[in-house]
mmCIF file of the protein (N, C-alpha, C, O) and its ligand, coordinates in Angstrom:
data_MODEL
# 
_entry.id   MODEL 
# 
loop_
_entity.id 
_entity.type 
_entity.pdbx_number_of_molecules 
1 polymer     1 
2 non-polymer 1 
# 
_entity_poly.entity_id                      1 
_entity_poly.type                           'polypeptide(L)' 
_entity_poly.nstd_linkage                   no 
_entity_poly.nstd_monomer                   no 
_entity_poly.pdbx_seq_one_letter_code       
;(UNK)(UNK)(UNK)(UNK)(UNK)(UNK)(UNK)(UNK)(UNK)(UNK)(UNK)(UNK)(UNK)(UNK)(UNK)(UNK)
(UNK)(UNK)(UNK)(UNK)(UNK)(UNK)(UNK)(UNK)(UNK)(UNK)(UNK)(UNK)(UNK)(UNK)(UNK)(UNK)
(UNK)(UNK)(UNK)(UNK)(UNK)(UNK)(UNK)(UNK)(UNK)(UNK)(UNK)(UNK)(UNK)(UNK)(UNK)(UNK)
(UNK)(UNK)
;
_entity_poly.pdbx_seq_one_letter_code_can   XXXXXXXXXXXXXXXXXXXXXXXXXXXXXXXXXXXXXXXXXXXXXXXXXX 
_entity_poly.pdbx_strand_id                 A 
# 
loop_
_entity_poly_seq.entity_id 
_entity_poly_seq.num 
_entity_poly_seq.mon_id 
_entity_poly_seq.hetero 
1 1  UNK n 
1 2  UNK n 
1 3  UNK n 
1 4  UNK n 
1 5  UNK n 
1 6  UNK n 
1 7  UNK n 
1 8  UNK n 
1 9  UNK n 
1 10 UNK n 
1 11 UNK n 
1 12 UNK n 
1 13 UNK n 
1 14 UNK n 
1 15 UNK n 
1 16 UNK n 
1 17 UNK n 
1 18 UNK n 
1 19 UNK n 
1 20 UNK n 
1 21 UNK n 
1 22 UNK n 
1 23 UNK n 
1 24 UNK n 
1 25 UNK n 
1 26 UNK n 
1 27 UNK n 
1 28 UNK n 
1 29 UNK n 
1 30 UNK n 
1 31 UNK n 
1 32 UNK n 
1 33 UNK n 
1 34 UNK n 
1 35 UNK n 
1 36 UNK n 
1 37 UNK n 
1 38 UNK n 
1 39 UNK n 
1 40 UNK n 
1 41 UNK n 
1 42 UNK n 
1 43 UNK n 
1 44 UNK n 
1 45 UNK n 
1 46 UNK n 
1 47 UNK n 
1 48 UNK n 
1 49 UNK n 
1 50 UNK n 
# 
loop_
_struct_asym.id 
_struct_asym.entity_id 
A 1 
B 2 
# 
loop_
_chem_comp.id 
_chem_comp.type 
_chem_comp.mon_nstd_flag 
UNK 'L-peptide linking' . 
ZN  non-polymer         . 
# 
_pdbx_entity_nonpoly.entity_id   2 
_pdbx_entity_nonpoly.name        ? 
_pdbx_entity_nonpoly.comp_id     ZN 
# 
_pdbx_nonpoly_scheme.asym_id         B 
_pdbx_nonpoly_scheme.entity_id       2 
_pdbx_nonpoly_scheme.mon_id          ZN 
_pdbx_nonpoly_scheme.ndb_seq_num     1 
_pdbx_nonpoly_scheme.pdb_seq_num     101 
_pdbx_nonpoly_scheme.auth_seq_num    101 
_pdbx_nonpoly_scheme.pdb_mon_id      ZN 
_pdbx_nonpoly_scheme.auth_mon_id     ZN 
_pdbx_nonpoly_scheme.pdb_strand_id   A 
_pdbx_nonpoly_scheme.pdb_ins_code    . 
# 
loop_
_atom_site.group_PDB 
_atom_site.id 
_atom_site.type_symbol 
_atom_site.label_atom_id 
_atom_site.label_alt_id 
_atom_site.label_comp_id 
_atom_site.label_asym_id 
_atom_site.label_entity_id 
_atom_site.label_seq_id 
_atom_site.pdbx_PDB_ins_code 
_atom_site.Cartn_x 
_atom_site.Cartn_y 
_atom_site.Cartn_z 
_atom_site.occupancy 
_atom_site.B_iso_or_equiv 
_atom_site.pdbx_formal_charge 
_atom_site.auth_seq_id 
_atom_site.auth_comp_id 
_atom_site.auth_asym_id 
_atom_site.auth_atom_id 
_atom_site.pdbx_PDB_model_num 
ATOM   1   N  N  . UNK A 1 1  ? -2.332  3.018  13.441 1.00 0.00 ? 1   UNK A N  1 
ATOM   2   C  CA . UNK A 1 1  ? -1.631  3.579  12.446 1.00 0.00 ? 1   UNK A CA 1 
ATOM   3   C  C  . UNK A 1 1  ? -2.522  3.832  11.152 1.00 0.00 ? 1   UNK A C  1 
ATOM   4   O  O  . UNK A 1 1  ? -3.425  3.053  10.845 1.00 0.00 ? 1   UNK A O  1 
ATOM   5   N  N  . UNK A 1 2  ? -2.230  4.906  10.452 1.00 0.00 ? 2   UNK A N  1 
ATOM   6   C  CA . UNK A 1 2  ? -2.980  4.965  9.206  1.00 0.00 ? 2   UNK A CA 1 
ATOM   7   C  C  . UNK A 1 2  ? -1.912  5.592  8.180  1.00 0.00 ? 2   UNK A C  1 
ATOM   8   O  O  . UNK A 1 2  ? -0.767  5.878  8.532  1.00 0.00 ? 2   UNK A O  1 
ATOM   9   N  N  . UNK A 1 3  ? -2.380  5.768  6.930  1.00 0.00 ? 3   UNK A N  1 
ATOM   10  C  CA . UNK A 1 3  ? -1.317  6.235  5.978  1.00 0.00 ? 3   UNK A CA 1 
ATOM   11  C  C  . UNK A 1 3  ? -1.553  7.638  5.555  1.00 0.00 ? 3   UNK A C  1 
ATOM   12  O  O  . UNK A 1 3  ? -2.698  8.053  5.374  1.00 0.00 ? 3   UNK A O  1 
ATOM   13  N  N  . UNK A 1 4  ? -0.553  8.344  5.400  1.00 0.00 ? 4   UNK A N  1 
ATOM   14  C  CA . UNK A 1 4  ? -0.537  9.693  4.822  1.00 0.00 ? 4   UNK A CA 1 
ATOM   15  C  C  . UNK A 1 4  ? -0.947  9.489  3.460  1.00 0.00 ? 4   UNK A C  1 
ATOM   16  O  O  . UNK A 1 4  ? -0.315  8.749  2.706  1.00 0.00 ? 4   UNK A O  1 
ATOM   17  N  N  . UNK A 1 5  ? -2.091  10.182 3.077  1.00 0.00 ? 5   UNK A N  1 
ATOM   18  C  CA . UNK A 1 5  ? -2.528  9.879  1.688  1.00 0.00 ? 5   UNK A CA 1 
ATOM   19  C  C  . UNK A 1 5  ? -1.757  10.742 0.726  1.00 0.00 ? 5   UNK A C  1 
ATOM   20  O  O  . UNK A 1 5  ? -1.908  10.546 -0.480 1.00 0.00 ? 5   UNK A O  1 
ATOM   21  N  N  . UNK A 1 6  ? -0.924  11.702 1.169  1.00 0.00 ? 6   UNK A N  1 
ATOM   22  C  CA . UNK A 1 6  ? -0.140  12.467 0.154  1.00 0.00 ? 6   UNK A CA 1 
ATOM   23  C  C  . UNK A 1 6  ? 1.255   11.709 -0.181 1.00 0.00 ? 6   UNK A C  1 
ATOM   24  O  O  . UNK A 1 6  ? 1.653   11.562 -1.336 1.00 0.00 ? 6   UNK A O  1 
ATOM   25  N  N  . UNK A 1 7  ? 1.934   11.258 0.934  1.00 0.00 ? 7   UNK A N  1 
ATOM   26  C  CA . UNK A 1 7  ? 3.241   10.660 0.493  1.00 0.00 ? 7   UNK A CA 1 
ATOM   27  C  C  . UNK A 1 7  ? 3.354   9.176  0.782  1.00 0.00 ? 7   UNK A C  1 
ATOM   28  O  O  . UNK A 1 7  ? 4.367   8.540  0.491  1.00 0.00 ? 7   UNK A O  1 
ATOM   29  N  N  . UNK A 1 8  ? 2.247   8.618  1.384  1.00 0.00 ? 8   UNK A N  1 
ATOM   30  C  CA . UNK A 1 8  ? 2.153   7.163  1.510  1.00 0.00 ? 8   UNK A CA 1 
ATOM   31  C  C  . UNK A 1 8  ? 2.871   6.741  2.798  1.00 0.00 ? 8   UNK A C  1 
ATOM   32  O  O  . UNK A 1 8  ? 2.947   5.541  3.064  1.00 0.00 ? 8   UNK A O  1 
ATOM   33  N  N  . UNK A 1 9  ? 3.408   7.676  3.622  1.00 0.00 ? 9   UNK A N  1 
ATOM   34  C  CA . UNK A 1 9  ? 4.157   7.296  4.834  1.00 0.00 ? 9   UNK A CA 1 
ATOM   35  C  C  . UNK A 1 9  ? 3.163   6.831  5.900  1.00 0.00 ? 9   UNK A C  1 
ATOM   36  O  O  . UNK A 1 9  ? 2.036   7.328  5.916  1.00 0.00 ? 9   UNK A O  1 
ATOM   37  N  N  . UNK A 1 10 ? 3.514   5.928  6.767  1.00 0.00 ? 10  UNK A N  1 
ATOM   38  C  CA . UNK A 1 10 ? 2.774   5.458  7.832  1.00 0.00 ? 10  UNK A CA 1 
ATOM   39  C  C  . UNK A 1 10 ? 2.799   6.541  8.970  1.00 0.00 ? 10  UNK A C  1 
ATOM   40  O  O  . UNK A 1 10 ? 3.849   7.060  9.349  1.00 0.00 ? 10  UNK A O  1 
ATOM   41  N  N  . UNK A 1 11 ? 1.539   6.846  9.494  1.00 0.00 ? 11  UNK A N  1 
ATOM   42  C  CA . UNK A 1 11 ? 1.454   7.908  10.396 1.00 0.00 ? 11  UNK A CA 1 
ATOM   43  C  C  . UNK A 1 11 ? 0.634   7.348  11.560 1.00 0.00 ? 11  UNK A C  1 
ATOM   44  O  O  . UNK A 1 11 ? -0.322  6.614  11.309 1.00 0.00 ? 11  UNK A O  1 
ATOM   45  N  N  . UNK A 1 12 ? 0.959   7.657  12.827 1.00 0.00 ? 12  UNK A N  1 
ATOM   46  C  CA . UNK A 1 12 ? 0.188   7.391  14.047 1.00 0.00 ? 12  UNK A CA 1 
ATOM   47  C  C  . UNK A 1 12 ? -0.910  8.411  14.125 1.00 0.00 ? 12  UNK A C  1 
ATOM   48  O  O  . UNK A 1 12 ? -0.695  9.592  14.398 1.00 0.00 ? 12  UNK A O  1 
ATOM   49  N  N  . UNK A 1 13 ? -2.141  7.890  13.863 1.00 0.00 ? 13  UNK A N  1 
ATOM   50  C  CA . UNK A 1 13 ? -3.234  8.922  13.859 1.00 0.00 ? 13  UNK A CA 1 
ATOM   51  C  C  . UNK A 1 13 ? -3.619  9.354  15.287 1.00 0.00 ? 13  UNK A C  1 
ATOM   52  O  O  . UNK A 1 13 ? -4.392  10.301 15.435 1.00 0.00 ? 13  UNK A O  1 
ATOM   53  N  N  . UNK A 1 14 ? -3.118  8.707  16.321 1.00 0.00 ? 14  UNK A N  1 
ATOM   54  C  CA . UNK A 1 14 ? -3.416  9.222  17.777 1.00 0.00 ? 14  UNK A CA 1 
ATOM   55  C  C  . UNK A 1 14 ? -2.480  10.379 18.081 1.00 0.00 ? 14  UNK A C  1 
ATOM   56  O  O  . UNK A 1 14 ? -2.810  11.300 18.829 1.00 0.00 ? 14  UNK A O  1 
ATOM   57  N  N  . UNK A 1 15 ? -1.364  10.303 17.507 1.00 0.00 ? 15  UNK A N  1 
ATOM   58  C  CA . UNK A 1 15 ? -0.401  11.445 17.961 1.00 0.00 ? 15  UNK A CA 1 
ATOM   59  C  C  . UNK A 1 15 ? -0.096  12.415 16.865 1.00 0.00 ? 15  UNK A C  1 
ATOM   60  O  O  . UNK A 1 15 ? 0.639   13.379 17.082 1.00 0.00 ? 15  UNK A O  1 
ATOM   61  N  N  . UNK A 1 16 ? -0.675  12.176 15.611 1.00 0.00 ? 16  UNK A N  1 
ATOM   62  C  CA . UNK A 1 16 ? -0.425  13.073 14.571 1.00 0.00 ? 16  UNK A CA 1 
ATOM   63  C  C  . UNK A 1 16 ? -0.875  14.585 14.864 1.00 0.00 ? 16  UNK A C  1 
ATOM   64  O  O  . UNK A 1 16 ? -2.032  14.697 15.267 1.00 0.00 ? 16  UNK A O  1 
ATOM   65  N  N  . UNK A 1 17 ? -0.283  15.520 14.750 1.00 0.00 ? 17  UNK A N  1 
ATOM   66  C  CA . UNK A 1 17 ? -0.604  16.841 14.875 1.00 0.00 ? 17  UNK A CA 1 
ATOM   67  C  C  . UNK A 1 17 ? -1.041  17.568 13.589 1.00 0.00 ? 17  UNK A C  1 
ATOM   68  O  O  . UNK A 1 17 ? -1.334  18.762 13.522 1.00 0.00 ? 17  UNK A O  1 
ATOM   69  N  N  . UNK A 1 18 ? -1.043  16.716 12.623 1.00 0.00 ? 18  UNK A N  1 
ATOM   70  C  CA . UNK A 1 18 ? -1.434  17.262 11.177 1.00 0.00 ? 18  UNK A CA 1 
ATOM   71  C  C  . UNK A 1 18 ? -2.562  16.475 10.717 1.00 0.00 ? 18  UNK A C  1 
ATOM   72  O  O  . UNK A 1 18 ? -2.353  15.411 10.134 1.00 0.00 ? 18  UNK A O  1 
ATOM   73  N  N  . UNK A 1 19 ? -3.798  16.922 10.936 1.00 0.00 ? 19  UNK A N  1 
ATOM   74  C  CA . UNK A 1 19 ? -4.973  16.256 10.573 1.00 0.00 ? 19  UNK A CA 1 
ATOM   75  C  C  . UNK A 1 19 ? -5.790  17.177 9.843  1.00 0.00 ? 19  UNK A C  1 
ATOM   76  O  O  . UNK A 1 19 ? -5.813  18.391 10.045 1.00 0.00 ? 19  UNK A O  1 
ATOM   77  N  N  . UNK A 1 20 ? -6.586  16.443 8.826  1.00 0.00 ? 20  UNK A N  1 
ATOM   78  C  CA . UNK A 1 20 ? -7.590  17.290 8.185  1.00 0.00 ? 20  UNK A CA 1 
ATOM   79  C  C  . UNK A 1 20 ? -8.871  16.485 7.892  1.00 0.00 ? 20  UNK A C  1 
ATOM   80  O  O  . UNK A 1 20 ? -8.789  15.269 7.713  1.00 0.00 ? 20  UNK A O  1 
ATOM   81  N  N  . UNK A 1 21 ? -10.058 17.134 7.838  1.00 0.00 ? 21  UNK A N  1 
ATOM   82  C  CA . UNK A 1 21 ? -11.183 16.322 7.603  1.00 0.00 ? 21  UNK A CA 1 
ATOM   83  C  C  . UNK A 1 21 ? -11.721 16.588 6.287  1.00 0.00 ? 21  UNK A C  1 
ATOM   84  O  O  . UNK A 1 21 ? -11.784 17.745 5.872  1.00 0.00 ? 21  UNK A O  1 
ATOM   85  N  N  . UNK A 1 22 ? -12.134 15.552 5.566  1.00 0.00 ? 22  UNK A N  1 
ATOM   86  C  CA . UNK A 1 22 ? -12.691 15.660 4.194  1.00 0.00 ? 22  UNK A CA 1 
ATOM   87  C  C  . UNK A 1 22 ? -13.586 14.539 3.966  1.00 0.00 ? 22  UNK A C  1 
ATOM   88  O  O  . UNK A 1 22 ? -13.218 13.392 4.220  1.00 0.00 ? 22  UNK A O  1 
ATOM   89  N  N  . UNK A 1 23 ? -14.820 14.817 3.470  1.00 0.00 ? 23  UNK A N  1 
ATOM   90  C  CA . UNK A 1 23 ? -15.750 13.905 3.040  1.00 0.00 ? 23  UNK A CA 1 
ATOM   91  C  C  . UNK A 1 23 ? -16.159 13.002 4.314  1.00 0.00 ? 23  UNK A C  1 
ATOM   92  O  O  . UNK A 1 23 ? -16.414 11.807 4.161  1.00 0.00 ? 23  UNK A O  1 
ATOM   93  N  N  . UNK A 1 24 ? -16.206 13.571 5.463  1.00 0.00 ? 24  UNK A N  1 
ATOM   94  C  CA . UNK A 1 24 ? -16.562 12.820 6.666  1.00 0.00 ? 24  UNK A CA 1 
ATOM   95  C  C  . UNK A 1 24 ? -15.536 11.828 7.319  1.00 0.00 ? 24  UNK A C  1 
ATOM   96  O  O  . UNK A 1 24 ? -15.735 11.057 8.258  1.00 0.00 ? 24  UNK A O  1 
ATOM   97  N  N  . UNK A 1 25 ? -14.321 12.046 6.551  1.00 0.00 ? 25  UNK A N  1 
ATOM   98  C  CA . UNK A 1 25 ? -13.174 11.202 7.098  1.00 0.00 ? 25  UNK A CA 1 
ATOM   99  C  C  . UNK A 1 25 ? -12.150 12.075 7.686  1.00 0.00 ? 25  UNK A C  1 
ATOM   100 O  O  . UNK A 1 25 ? -12.037 13.241 7.309  1.00 0.00 ? 25  UNK A O  1 
ATOM   101 N  N  . UNK A 1 26 ? -11.400 11.566 8.590  1.00 0.00 ? 26  UNK A N  1 
ATOM   102 C  CA . UNK A 1 26 ? -10.199 12.312 9.160  1.00 0.00 ? 26  UNK A CA 1 
ATOM   103 C  C  . UNK A 1 26 ? -8.948  11.677 8.474  1.00 0.00 ? 26  UNK A C  1 
ATOM   104 O  O  . UNK A 1 26 ? -8.772  10.458 8.472  1.00 0.00 ? 26  UNK A O  1 
ATOM   105 N  N  . UNK A 1 27 ? -8.134  12.513 7.922  1.00 0.00 ? 27  UNK A N  1 
ATOM   106 C  CA . UNK A 1 27 ? -6.846  12.205 7.476  1.00 0.00 ? 27  UNK A CA 1 
ATOM   107 C  C  . UNK A 1 27 ? -5.623  12.687 8.283  1.00 0.00 ? 27  UNK A C  1 
ATOM   108 O  O  . UNK A 1 27 ? -5.597  13.804 8.801  1.00 0.00 ? 27  UNK A O  1 
ATOM   109 N  N  . UNK A 1 28 ? -4.712  11.891 8.359  1.00 0.00 ? 28  UNK A N  1 
ATOM   110 C  CA . UNK A 1 28 ? -3.527  12.178 9.162  1.00 0.00 ? 28  UNK A CA 1 
ATOM   111 C  C  . UNK A 1 28 ? -2.354  12.447 8.366  1.00 0.00 ? 28  UNK A C  1 
ATOM   112 O  O  . UNK A 1 28 ? -2.280  11.713 7.380  1.00 0.00 ? 28  UNK A O  1 
ATOM   113 N  N  . UNK A 1 29 ? -1.429  13.268 8.496  1.00 0.00 ? 29  UNK A N  1 
ATOM   114 C  CA . UNK A 1 29 ? -0.218  13.519 7.709  1.00 0.00 ? 29  UNK A CA 1 
ATOM   115 C  C  . UNK A 1 29 ? 0.912   13.525 8.504  1.00 0.00 ? 29  UNK A C  1 
ATOM   116 O  O  . UNK A 1 29 ? 0.862   13.704 9.721  1.00 0.00 ? 29  UNK A O  1 
ATOM   117 N  N  . UNK A 1 30 ? 2.046   13.318 7.807  1.00 0.00 ? 30  UNK A N  1 
ATOM   118 C  CA . UNK A 1 30 ? 3.310   13.352 8.601  1.00 0.00 ? 30  UNK A CA 1 
ATOM   119 C  C  . UNK A 1 30 ? 3.894   14.658 8.776  1.00 0.00 ? 30  UNK A C  1 
ATOM   120 O  O  . UNK A 1 30 ? 4.773   14.779 9.630  1.00 0.00 ? 30  UNK A O  1 
ATOM   121 N  N  . UNK A 1 31 ? 3.522   15.686 8.070  1.00 0.00 ? 31  UNK A N  1 
ATOM   122 C  CA . UNK A 1 31 ? 3.991   16.993 8.179  1.00 0.00 ? 31  UNK A CA 1 
ATOM   123 C  C  . UNK A 1 31 ? 2.894   18.110 7.685  1.00 0.00 ? 31  UNK A C  1 
ATOM   124 O  O  . UNK A 1 31 ? 1.977   17.838 6.910  1.00 0.00 ? 31  UNK A O  1 
ATOM   125 N  N  . UNK A 1 32 ? 3.095   19.232 8.172  1.00 0.00 ? 32  UNK A N  1 
ATOM   126 C  CA . UNK A 1 32 ? 2.239   20.285 7.705  1.00 0.00 ? 32  UNK A CA 1 
ATOM   127 C  C  . UNK A 1 32 ? 2.272   20.475 6.237  1.00 0.00 ? 32  UNK A C  1 
ATOM   128 O  O  . UNK A 1 32 ? 1.253   20.888 5.684  1.00 0.00 ? 32  UNK A O  1 
ATOM   129 N  N  . UNK A 1 33 ? 3.449   20.191 5.479  1.00 0.00 ? 33  UNK A N  1 
ATOM   130 C  CA . UNK A 1 33 ? 3.537   20.266 4.074  1.00 0.00 ? 33  UNK A CA 1 
ATOM   131 C  C  . UNK A 1 33 ? 2.525   19.331 3.521  1.00 0.00 ? 33  UNK A C  1 
ATOM   132 O  O  . UNK A 1 33 ? 1.719   19.681 2.660  1.00 0.00 ? 33  UNK A O  1 
ATOM   133 N  N  . UNK A 1 34 ? 2.573   18.186 4.006  1.00 0.00 ? 34  UNK A N  1 
ATOM   134 C  CA . UNK A 1 34 ? 1.642   17.087 3.360  1.00 0.00 ? 34  UNK A CA 1 
ATOM   135 C  C  . UNK A 1 34 ? 0.172   17.552 3.615  1.00 0.00 ? 34  UNK A C  1 
ATOM   136 O  O  . UNK A 1 34 ? -0.634  17.351 2.706  1.00 0.00 ? 34  UNK A O  1 
ATOM   137 N  N  . UNK A 1 35 ? -0.234  18.125 4.708  1.00 0.00 ? 35  UNK A N  1 
ATOM   138 C  CA . UNK A 1 35 ? -1.441  18.507 4.922  1.00 0.00 ? 35  UNK A CA 1 
ATOM   139 C  C  . UNK A 1 35 ? -1.871  19.539 3.964  1.00 0.00 ? 35  UNK A C  1 
ATOM   140 O  O  . UNK A 1 35 ? -2.988  19.513 3.447  1.00 0.00 ? 35  UNK A O  1 
ATOM   141 N  N  . UNK A 1 36 ? -0.913  20.528 3.702  1.00 0.00 ? 36  UNK A N  1 
ATOM   142 C  CA . UNK A 1 36 ? -1.157  21.821 2.779  1.00 0.00 ? 36  UNK A CA 1 
ATOM   143 C  C  . UNK A 1 36 ? -1.474  21.173 1.354  1.00 0.00 ? 36  UNK A C  1 
ATOM   144 O  O  . UNK A 1 36 ? -2.358  21.565 0.593  1.00 0.00 ? 36  UNK A O  1 
ATOM   145 N  N  . UNK A 1 37 ? -0.644  20.170 1.140  1.00 0.00 ? 37  UNK A N  1 
ATOM   146 C  CA . UNK A 1 37 ? -0.795  19.516 -0.264 1.00 0.00 ? 37  UNK A CA 1 
ATOM   147 C  C  . UNK A 1 37 ? -2.140  18.948 -0.445 1.00 0.00 ? 37  UNK A C  1 
ATOM   148 O  O  . UNK A 1 37 ? -2.775  19.108 -1.488 1.00 0.00 ? 37  UNK A O  1 
ATOM   149 N  N  . UNK A 1 38 ? -2.627  18.211 0.682  1.00 0.00 ? 38  UNK A N  1 
ATOM   150 C  CA . UNK A 1 38 ? -3.906  17.526 0.615  1.00 0.00 ? 38  UNK A CA 1 
ATOM   151 C  C  . UNK A 1 38 ? -4.964  18.561 0.500  1.00 0.00 ? 38  UNK A C  1 
ATOM   152 O  O  . UNK A 1 38 ? -5.930  18.362 -0.237 1.00 0.00 ? 38  UNK A O  1 
ATOM   153 N  N  . UNK A 1 39 ? -4.831  19.706 1.218  1.00 0.00 ? 39  UNK A N  1 
ATOM   154 C  CA . UNK A 1 39 ? -6.029  20.701 1.260  1.00 0.00 ? 39  UNK A CA 1 
ATOM   155 C  C  . UNK A 1 39 ? -6.096  21.409 -0.059 1.00 0.00 ? 39  UNK A C  1 
ATOM   156 O  O  . UNK A 1 39 ? -7.136  21.954 -0.430 1.00 0.00 ? 39  UNK A O  1 
ATOM   157 N  N  . UNK A 1 40 ? -4.980  21.407 -0.779 1.00 0.00 ? 40  UNK A N  1 
ATOM   158 C  CA . UNK A 1 40 ? -4.937  22.061 -2.057 1.00 0.00 ? 40  UNK A CA 1 
ATOM   159 C  C  . UNK A 1 40 ? -5.688  21.187 -3.128 1.00 0.00 ? 40  UNK A C  1 
ATOM   160 O  O  . UNK A 1 40 ? -6.191  21.720 -4.118 1.00 0.00 ? 40  UNK A O  1 
ATOM   161 N  N  . UNK A 1 41 ? -5.745  19.947 -2.925 1.00 0.00 ? 41  UNK A N  1 
ATOM   162 C  CA . UNK A 1 41 ? -6.329  18.994 -3.823 1.00 0.00 ? 41  UNK A CA 1 
ATOM   163 C  C  . UNK A 1 41 ? -6.893  17.797 -3.252 1.00 0.00 ? 41  UNK A C  1 
ATOM   164 O  O  . UNK A 1 41 ? -6.497  16.688 -3.611 1.00 0.00 ? 41  UNK A O  1 
ATOM   165 N  N  . UNK A 1 42 ? -7.921  17.978 -2.261 1.00 0.00 ? 42  UNK A N  1 
ATOM   166 C  CA . UNK A 1 42 ? -8.358  16.843 -1.487 1.00 0.00 ? 42  UNK A CA 1 
ATOM   167 C  C  . UNK A 1 42 ? -9.003  15.836 -2.158 1.00 0.00 ? 42  UNK A C  1 
ATOM   168 O  O  . UNK A 1 42 ? -8.977  14.683 -1.726 1.00 0.00 ? 42  UNK A O  1 
ATOM   169 N  N  . UNK A 1 43 ? -9.634  16.167 -3.263 1.00 0.00 ? 43  UNK A N  1 
ATOM   170 C  CA . UNK A 1 43 ? -10.400 15.060 -4.123 1.00 0.00 ? 43  UNK A CA 1 
ATOM   171 C  C  . UNK A 1 43 ? -9.390  13.993 -4.688 1.00 0.00 ? 43  UNK A C  1 
ATOM   172 O  O  . UNK A 1 43 ? -9.618  12.783 -4.690 1.00 0.00 ? 43  UNK A O  1 
ATOM   173 N  N  . UNK A 1 44 ? -8.236  14.594 -5.171 1.00 0.00 ? 44  UNK A N  1 
ATOM   174 C  CA . UNK A 1 44 ? -7.407  13.678 -5.753 1.00 0.00 ? 44  UNK A CA 1 
ATOM   175 C  C  . UNK A 1 44 ? -6.817  12.675 -4.689 1.00 0.00 ? 44  UNK A C  1 
ATOM   176 O  O  . UNK A 1 44 ? -6.781  11.468 -4.930 1.00 0.00 ? 44  UNK A O  1 
ATOM   177 N  N  . UNK A 1 45 ? -6.370  13.192 -3.543 1.00 0.00 ? 45  UNK A N  1 
ATOM   178 C  CA . UNK A 1 45 ? -5.789  12.376 -2.537 1.00 0.00 ? 45  UNK A CA 1 
ATOM   179 C  C  . UNK A 1 45 ? -6.784  11.501 -1.777 1.00 0.00 ? 45  UNK A C  1 
ATOM   180 O  O  . UNK A 1 45 ? -6.487  10.372 -1.385 1.00 0.00 ? 45  UNK A O  1 
ATOM   181 N  N  . UNK A 1 46 ? -7.884  12.023 -1.599 1.00 0.00 ? 46  UNK A N  1 
ATOM   182 C  CA . UNK A 1 46 ? -9.028  11.173 -0.830 1.00 0.00 ? 46  UNK A CA 1 
ATOM   183 C  C  . UNK A 1 46 ? -9.444  9.919  -1.801 1.00 0.00 ? 46  UNK A C  1 
ATOM   184 O  O  . UNK A 1 46 ? -9.855  8.838  -1.379 1.00 0.00 ? 46  UNK A O  1 
ATOM   185 N  N  . UNK A 1 47 ? -9.281  10.225 -3.026 1.00 0.00 ? 47  UNK A N  1 
ATOM   186 C  CA . UNK A 1 47 ? -9.731  9.138  -3.933 1.00 0.00 ? 47  UNK A CA 1 
ATOM   187 C  C  . UNK A 1 47 ? -8.524  8.024  -3.912 1.00 0.00 ? 47  UNK A C  1 
ATOM   188 O  O  . UNK A 1 47 ? -8.754  6.820  -3.808 1.00 0.00 ? 47  UNK A O  1 
ATOM   189 N  N  . UNK A 1 48 ? -7.297  8.546  -4.018 1.00 0.00 ? 48  UNK A N  1 
ATOM   190 C  CA . UNK A 1 48 ? -6.319  7.571  -4.267 1.00 0.00 ? 48  UNK A CA 1 
ATOM   191 C  C  . UNK A 1 48 ? -6.033  6.696  -2.819 1.00 0.00 ? 48  UNK A C  1 
ATOM   192 O  O  . UNK A 1 48 ? -5.462  5.605  -2.809 1.00 0.00 ? 48  UNK A O  1 
ATOM   193 N  N  . UNK A 1 49 ? -6.489  7.318  -1.738 1.00 0.00 ? 49  UNK A N  1 
ATOM   194 C  CA . UNK A 1 49 ? -6.333  6.585  -0.478 1.00 0.00 ? 49  UNK A CA 1 
ATOM   195 C  C  . UNK A 1 49 ? -7.490  5.496  -0.340 1.00 0.00 ? 49  UNK A C  1 
ATOM   196 O  O  . UNK A 1 49 ? -7.330  4.480  0.336  1.00 0.00 ? 49  UNK A O  1 
ATOM   197 N  N  . UNK A 1 50 ? -8.725  5.795  -1.064 1.00 0.00 ? 50  UNK A N  1 
ATOM   198 C  CA . UNK A 1 50 ? -9.885  4.859  -0.828 1.00 0.00 ? 50  UNK A CA 1 
ATOM   199 C  C  . UNK A 1 50 ? -9.854  3.724  -1.737 1.00 0.00 ? 50  UNK A C  1 
ATOM   200 O  O  . UNK A 1 50 ? -10.731 2.862  -1.678 1.00 0.00 ? 50  UNK A O  1 
HETATM 201 ZN ZN . ZN  B 2 .  ? 3.590   12.938 4.295  1.00 0.00 2 101 ZN  A ZN 1 
# 
């Protein structure tokens, strides 16, 4: 399990169909909407997750 950096929801990173790579890391999201949000402002979310 990992955490969706946008909404904070727990996501199964093995089965998530919504993933994005940023800064050498793979992020998993609960929905396409959260993925879109992340991609619009990846720095903000990648920082808050780290
Ligand atoms: Zn989410």
